[in-house]
C-alpha positions, 0 to 999 in steps of 0.5 A: 230908269223906271217906266212911270207911264205904265198903269198898274192893274189893281186887284179886283175887289171881289172874285165873284165866287164862294170861298172861305179861308181860316188862317193862323197868325199866331197861337192865339190869333186867327184871320179869316176871309170869305166871299159870296158871289153876287148871284148867290147873294141875290138868290139868298136875298130873294129867298128871305125877301130882303136886300142882302145888306139888310140880312144879319151876317154872322161869322161862327167860330167853332171850337173843339179839341179833337180833329175831324172826323171824330171832332165834336164841337165843344163851343162856338162864338158868333160875331156879327160881321155885317158887310165885312168880308174878313175878321181877326179872331183874337185871344184864342187858345193854343193847340185847339181845333177851330173851324169857321162858318159864315152865315145868316141869323134869321128873324127867328134867331136860327143860324143858316150856314152859307160857307164852312172852312176846313178845320185848323189847329192853332199851334202850341204856345211853348215848346218842350225840350228833351234832355239833349236840348232838342225841341219837341212837341207834346202830342195829344196824349201828353207824350213828346214827339220830335218837331217836324217843320213839315207838320201842317196845321190844316186838317181835313175839310168839312166835306169829309166829316159831314154826316150829311153828304148830300147837303150843300151849305145853302140848298133847299131840297124837296123832302125826299131829294138828297136822302139815300135809301 
């Protein structure tokens, strides 16, 4: 009935690319995963004069109440993730905008961002009902608006909100390069 001699192809452990995703699991839990290519790892390790596994890796969760491009980071939380490539962020606040940066903490305790996710807003934890019994969501100004199932939580990416359009998350430029005059 079933062909048991056919071997199953396993998922590759890595895709050798630069990627970061921040996803909503619930109004108070986010899940993230990331990957840095082997070539980029070697380049970063050579720059800092250490092996990749000796570098201090940090996932920095940025928190704000407004959406990009006017979003100002209100606070952030650093998690020392060592060599893992995924993390659950628990006990978060509903209806708050979050972004994730994955990077390094240097010997001078400076954070160097290697990847940055698009911003997402955690959903509200409760729905309000209007007088007719239909559920509605409250918008940012406290006014009720009808619930739309197509309403997404993904917001614009960092590339559209950065004041540093010529800056890559891991680039070392000569002083004049990348500056528009």
